[in-house]
N, C-alpha and C positions, 0 to 999 in steps of 0.2 A: 504494500499500499504506500503510495507516494505521499510525503508530507504536504501540507498546504503550502501554497507558494511563498508566503511570508517567512515560513520556517524551513524552507528548502535549502537555504544557504545562509551563512553567518552574516554576510554583508547586508542582507535585505532588512531585517528588523533593526539592527544596530545603526546602520547608516540613516535610515528614514527617521527613526525616533531620536537618534542622537542629534540629527540636524534640527528637528523640531524643538528639542530640549535646549540646544545651543541658542536658538532664537528666543525662546521663552525666558531663558536665564537673563539675557541682557535686556530684554523688554521689561523685566521686573526690576533688575538691579539698578539701571540708570536713574529712574525716578525715585527709587528707594534711596540711593546714594545722595541724590539732590534734595531729599527731604519731602518729596511730593507724595509718597505713600509710606505706609508703615506696617508691613506684614507681621503677623504674630509668630515670630520664631525666636528661639533662645540663642541667637547668634547675631553678631553685628553684620551690617550689609557687606562690609569688605571681607569678612571671614566666610560668609555664605558664598559670596561671589568666587572667592579663591577655591573653596572646597568643591563646589559643584562644577566649576570649569575643569579643574585639575583631576578630581576624583569621581566626577559624574559623567561629564561630556566626553573627555578625552579617553577614558577606559572603554566607553561604548564604541568609539570609532576604532580604537586599537583592537577590540574584540572582533569587530566586523572585518578588519583587515587580516588579523592573524587566523581567524577561523576559515578564511577564504584562501590564504596563502599556504597554511600548513599542509593541506592535502597535496599541493604542488611540490612542497619540500619533501614530503614523506611517502607519497604514493598511496596513502591510506584514504578510505572514503571520508567525506566531510562530516562534521558534526551537524546533524539536521534532525528535523522532526521534534519529538517530545524532549530529547536532551537539550536541543537549542531553545525550545520554548521555556523550559525550566531555567536555563541560564539567563534568558531575557527577563523572566519574572523576578529573578534574584536582583537584577539591575533595577527594576522598577521598585522593588521593596526598599532598596537603599535610598532612592529618591524620595519615597514616601516617608522614610524615617527622618530625613533631614527636614522635610516640610512639617513634620509633627514634632520637631525637637522641643518645643515649649511644653509638651505633655509627656514626652518619653524620658527626658533626662539625658545627660551626656554619654553615660556608659551604654545605654541601649542604642543611641544613635550611632556611636562608634562601632558597635558590633554589627548592626544592620548594614552599615555602609561598607564595612570590610568584607562582607560575605562575597560580594561580586568579584572584586579583584583576586581574592583567594581561590574562588571557584574557577575563574578564567585561567589563572596560573596552573591550577591542578589539571584542567583539561588540556591546555597546551603542552604541559610537561608530559602528560600521559601519552599524547599522540606522538610527540617527538621521540620519547624513550621507546615506545613500542616499535617504531621504525628504525631505532638505533641511529637516528639522525642527529648525533651528538653535537655537531658544530653549531646547530641552531638553538641549543640550550641556553646560549648567552641571552636570547630574547626573554626566556623565563627568568633568568637572573635579573634583568632589568625590571621585569614585572615584580619580582621579590623586593627590589629596592623601592619601587613605587608603593607597594603595600606597607613597607616600613615607614615611608614618608607619611602615608596616611595615618598610621598609628601615632607617629610623632606629632602630627598636626592636631589630632584629637587630644593628646596629652597636653600639649602646649596651650590649646584652647581652654581646657579645664583648669590648668595650673595658672596661666598668666592672662587669660582672656583674649589672647590672639596668638597666631602661629607665625613664626619667622623662619626657623630652620626647617620645619616640616614642609612649608610652602616652597622654600628654595630647593630642598632635596627633591621634591616632586618635579619641579621645573627642570632640574639637572637630569633626572632620570628620563623625562620625556624628550629632552634635547639629545640625550645619549642614544635613545631609540631612533630618533630622526637621523642623527649622524651615522648610525650603524646601518639602518635599512636604506636610508636615502643615498648613502655612499655606494650602495650596490645597484639600486634600481635607477637612479638618475642617469649615470653614464650608460647603463644597459639600455634603457628606453631611448635615450638620445642616440646611441650608436645604432640601434635597430631602425630608428626613423631615418637617419642619415644613410644607412646601407640601402634602404628601400629607394632612395633617390640617387643611388649610384656613387655616393661619396666614398672616397678611399681614406681620407684623414678622419679618424674616429676619436672619440673621447678617451682619455687615459683610463684603463681599467683599474680596479682596486689593486693597490700595490703597497709596498712598504711605506711609501710617503703617506698614504691614507692612514695606515696604522699609527705613524708618528703624529699626524694631525689629530687623530682621535685621542691619542694619549695625552697630547698637550691640552686638548679640549677638556678631558676628564680632570686633569690636574688643575686647570684654571677654574673649573666649576666647583671642585672640591674646596679650593681656596675661597671662592665666592660664597659657598654655603656656610663656611666657618668664619667669615670676615668679621663678624661682630664679637667673637669670643676672645680676641687678643691672641689667638694662636699664631697668626701670621701678620707681619707688618703690612699696613695698607698699601705701601708702595710696592712691596713684593707681590701682593695680590694683583695690583694694577698692571705690573709688568707681565705677570703670567697671563692675565686676560688679554693684554695687548698682543703678546706672542701668539696666543691661541686664535685671536681674531685674524691676524695676518695669515696664519697657517690655513684657516678655513677659507679665507679669501682666495688663496692660491689653489686650494683644493677645488673650489668651485670653478675657477678659471680653467683648470685642466679638463673640465667637462664640456667646454666650448659652448656656453649658453648663447653666445652671439649668433650661432648658426641655426638656432631654432626659432627665429623671429616669425617665420611663416606658419608655424603650428603651435598655437597657444596651449594646447593640451600637454605639450612637452615643455614649452617655455615656462609655464607656470610653476613647474617643479623647481626650476632654477631660481625663479623670483622668490618663491617661498623659502628655499634654502638660504638665499642671500641674507635673510633677516637673522640668521645665526651669527655670521661674522659681524654684522651690524650691531647685534646685541652685545657681542664680546667687546667691541671697540667702545661702545657707550658705557659698558660696565667698567672698562679700564679707565676711561675718563672720570667716572664717578669715584673710583678708588684713589686715583692719583691726585684728584682735586677736591675730594670730600664733597661731592655734589649729589645731593639727594635727588635732584631733578633728573640728572643723567642716570642714576640708579633706577628710578621708576621708568624712564624711557627704555633702558636696556631690558627690564623685565617685560615690558609690553611689546618690544620688538620681537622678543622670543616667543611670547605667548600668543598675541594677536597675529603677528606677522608670520613667524615660522610655524607655530602649531596650527593656527587658524588656516593659513594658506596651504600648508602641506596636507592637512586633513581633507580640505575641499578638493585639492588636486588629486589625491588618491581616491576619494569617494567617487568623483566623476569618472575617473579612468577605470576603476574596478567595476563600477556599475555598467559602463558602456561595454567593456570587454566581456563581462560575465553574463550579459543579457543579449549577446549576439549582435551588437551594434558597432558601427564603424568607429575607430579610434581617432576621432577628430572633433574639435571644439566648435559647437554651434554658436550662433550669436547669443543665445541665452546662457550658455556655458561661459562664454567670454564675459558677459555681464556679471556672473557670479565671481569670477576671478578679479575683475576690476573692483567690485564692491568690497571684497575682503582685503585687497591690497590697499585701497584708500582708507578703509577702517583702521588698518595698522598704522598708516602714515598719520592719520588724524589723532590716534591715541598716543603715538610718540610725541606729536606736536603739543598735545594737551599736557603731557608731562614736562616738556621743556619750556612751555609758556603758560604757567599757572594762571596768569591774568585772563586768559581766554578759555579757561576750563569750561565755563558755563556754555560756551559755543561749541568747542571741539569735542568735549566728552559726549554730549548728546549726538553730535554728528557721527562720531565713531560708532556709537551704539546703533544708530539707525542703519548705517552701512553694514554692520555685522549682522543685524537681524535680517536685513534685506538679502544678504548673500545666502544665509542658511535657509530662509523661507523660499527663495528662488530655487535652491537645490531641491527642497521638499516638493515644490510644485512641478518642476521640470522632470526630476528623476523619480518622483514617487510612483508614477504610473509604471515605469520600468521595474521598480523594486517589487511591485505588487502583482506583476504578470510574469508568466513563464518565459523562459529564454526563447528567442526567435529560432 
């Protein structure tokens, strides 16, 4: 018996409802942050915003991607039907737990929200181990760090009323996942597209340089996570972030983004990844000059730009490919990419120019909501119907 279409593949429920949730989050948070509404939740608007984006929206999209990619890595059948439906239900339970935080209390909320990433890591680990596909266990290791970051987030929230290190550790884990997976798929997709057009000069494949760039990035992110503990000197942290930013810039240049201008489905991967070195360089300036504004700009370059852009880039590409459609960007898809990129630019500008926050923050929010709602509208029909 075939599973219903929505639960026939991991990308279908998690991409569709993850996009809707991403739009709803910002549609609620911006007016809440500006004092226009006051939802009854036992968390501050900033903590709710950080938690649900990092531990609600992002894990949903990661689940959709991994549950679709792992069968290709392992040769095993995909997780589908009732096991997928149960996993999706666990994600929903976590979101309801946060919404009911005023009645449930911090411990219950923490337990309910941790269920999904733990279940996802268990499922991914089981599939990879069953196929003895050991080299991809590093993805499960990153998920384990994200689970630890979420536990730390809840502990800090309970102990201090806000989370600093849990939030940063989560951002670092997500960026590591993008650097790891993006470093393989971006040059691969770019090379395949160039080959189809008869090009002989192709992007540099994953090599020792990429490993060094990854190592520098992890070292710099570790220093960034610990920067307020006096463990490392601020200038040393700034230098590490600067070196990592330059290494990631060179890494991106080796993938030849300038040659993909005629196909935005490929170009958008490069644009989204570019926010990673931008974030490193902004964070370096923040450390070297003790600038809180640049620190906030770096955080939002990484989250809105790299995370938001890369999730939409992969959501559109995976949906097109796995529903039997041509891998090319329609005008509606281009509008999605433009909206999320402008949202990132507006949010970075809002951090660097606090006097215009009341203009730039709502603008960034509207653009983000528009991007994810457009995805749900344009791609929802594909996600809810069988493969062509």
